C-alpha positions, 0 to 999 in steps of 0.5 A: 874228721881228724886231719891225716898226714903222711909227711910228719913223723913228730909225735908232739906235732901230731897230738898238738894239731889234733892229727889222726894218730893210731894208738900204738902206746900200749907197745911203747909202755911195755917196752919202757917198763921192761926190767931191768932196762930196755935195750932193743933192736927192731927192723922194718921197711922204710916208710913204716912208722919207725921215726914216729915211734922213736919220736913217741919214745922221746915224748915219753922220756921227756915226761910229756904226759899231756900229749898222751891224754886218751891214749893207752899208756895214759891209763897204765901205770908209769912214773913219767920221769924225765931222762936226757934223750939222745936222738940220732937220725942216721939218714942225716949221716948217709953219704958216698964215702967213709970220710964224708960219713965220718964228718956227718957223724961228727956234725950229728953228735955236735948238734945233739950236744948243742941241743942239750947245752953241753960241751963234748970232747974228742976228735973222732965221732965215737969219742965225741959220742962217748963224751956226750953220753958221759956228760949228760949222764953226769949232769942229768942222770941215765940217758936214753939213746934212740938211733933211727935208720942205723943202716942207712949209710951202708944201704945207700952204698950197698952196690959198692961193697968195699966202700960199704964195708969201710962205712960199716967199720966206721959205724961199728966203732960209733955204735960200739960206744953204746956198749962201753957206756951201758951203765950210763943208759936207761933205755936204748932203741935202735931201728933200721931196715936190715938185720945185718949179722951182729958181726957186721955192726953190733959184735959187742952188743950181745945184750940187745933184744931183737924184736924184728920177728918177735910175736908180741911186737909183730903189729907195733908198726903198720895198721891191722885191719881192725885198726884201719876200720876203727881209726879211718871209718869216716874216710872209708865211708867217704871213699866207698861213696866216692867210688860208688861201691859198698863199704865191704867192696871198698875194703876188699879192694883196699886190702888187696892194694895195701895190706899183706905185710906179715912180720912173724909167721903167725901174726896178723897182716898189716897195712903200710901206714904211709900208703894208707894216709896218702890214699886218703890224702891224694884223691882216694885213687888206687895207685902205688904210693910206695916211695921209691928211695935210691936204696930201694932202686939199688935193691932192685938192681941187685936182684937183677944183677944177681939174676934172682930166679923168683920161681926157684927162690920162693917155690921152696920153704926158706929157713927163717934164719936165712931171711933174718941176717946177712953180712955187708961183704956177702949181700944176699939179695933175697933177705935184703928184699924181704927186710926191705918190704918187697917180700913178706911171709905168706905161710909159716911151718915148723920142721924138726924144731926149726921155722920155715917161711914161704914168701911172696909180694905183700900186696899189689902196690909193692908188686907194681912198684917192684916191676916198675923199677925193673922196667926202668932197669931193663928198658934204659932210655926207652921213650915212655910214649913208645912203651905206652903204645906197646902196652896198649897194643898188648892189652888189645891183643890179650882182650881179643885173643890175638895170640900172634900179636901178643908174641909180637909185642913181647918181642918188641919189648925185648927189642928195646933192651940193649944187647949187652943187658940181655941175660941167659937166664930163665929169671931174666926172661920171666921178668921181661915177660911179666913187665910186658904183661903188667904194663899192659894194664891187665890184672897180672899175678906173678909166680902164683901158687896153686896146690900143684906148683907155681904158675909163672904168670896168670893174666885176667882180662874180662872173662879171659884167664891166661895161664902162662908158662915160660921156658928158655932154649926149650920147646913150647911143647915142654912148657905146655906139657908142664901146664897140663902135668901140674893141672895149672888151670884147675883153679879157674874151672867152674868159674865160667871164665874162658881159660887160655893156656899159653906156653912160650919158649925164648931163644937166648941166642936170638933174644926173642920168642922162638916158639909158642903154643896156645890152647883154649879151654872151657869147662867142658874141655879143650876148645882149640 
């Protein structure tokens, strides 16, 4: 079996060491042969292969055909001409102030100049960037510019809007150089996480082709089901054997955990490539490998601070344009979470010539990571072992149908939260309840869609299925009536499982559960 790595993003190293590489060079070929020339932008979540793609472009433009033997591009028509390549990794330019970002930009340009053996002039980073392009073009011909994670310096400071705006303005001048020097370029490719409105970063770059939701490039990043089974076949068989299940059973569970990202309304779903690699690298155990960066945690904090009501936000179709762009001055957390990979497209529909999406968590891994970050925010300073004890008691209460104990543990979780952090919103209490249930280890589905509406939570423990509905400052009877009115239990009738309808009312003044009602159902109807 070829070795697997999740820690190297350099194409040449992967090929030279015989490391497994999923062939995406047909996409690369299509882009590098675009006429009259390629000027592109593509946004994807972190840890999705963007850096590897830019490294692959770099090897193509360096004329290193030897690295592509056996790959798709090697059999396609291409001249393999060399071009000077300016490769800017903007993760190296992230810092806490605009002044520090300026210094990092200068250092980055100076390193590139040194790599190419040229001298550049100018005091500001944009001046030196322009000098670098002009000098290289004069010496070696039209340049290739690859900009990775263009938005990282801003996203690292997105919770400090004035500072983020100042950093954005600095980057706008820097990136504006690519417009001034357009005639000296052969190819320009920009990647990042967020599709900020053009007025934010690229007000001058109206000629850039946006690929983020282009159907032809929807699977350029991430692995399709076919790619997974073809490239990781031996690893899949080994994992299935190790877990003592059939190949089909393993693949079904693997898909629930790591598949589900959709980047265009009608495109196939894909797997996060780093999650796939780390599963096979680290013992073949199902766990969240989502790497939580500082920015990811910041996004979850924004969601909490803005009291994002998921039940309201994802219950209605959203205009595709709503999820595509936003400004630094007015951060809308929903498109930011969507572009960061916490939400993805579940369904797509056309209305009056406009595209609408329904969104949700892509898979179990992302859902778990999101909730863990929320848990850390809602329960600051709570001792881990104390939370774990509550989780064990919650699981036992659910499994034994001890409903009073379920309420007691839920109130215990609420009691962990300092009073100043409590919020009087339904979204807040939904989040706390979801975390308490999820942390118990039970199989929890949040905001589950059924034909008649969206269920707040469903929880499966053995042969028991709990259908939860939460209300704030209302009665449990009202919550139970909604469960009946929308026939939320219909999905599980005929499955042989015992269905438990659990209606809970929270009192925002007392910061606890004020009332609850429970009904147990079998296929024949109400039991108690």
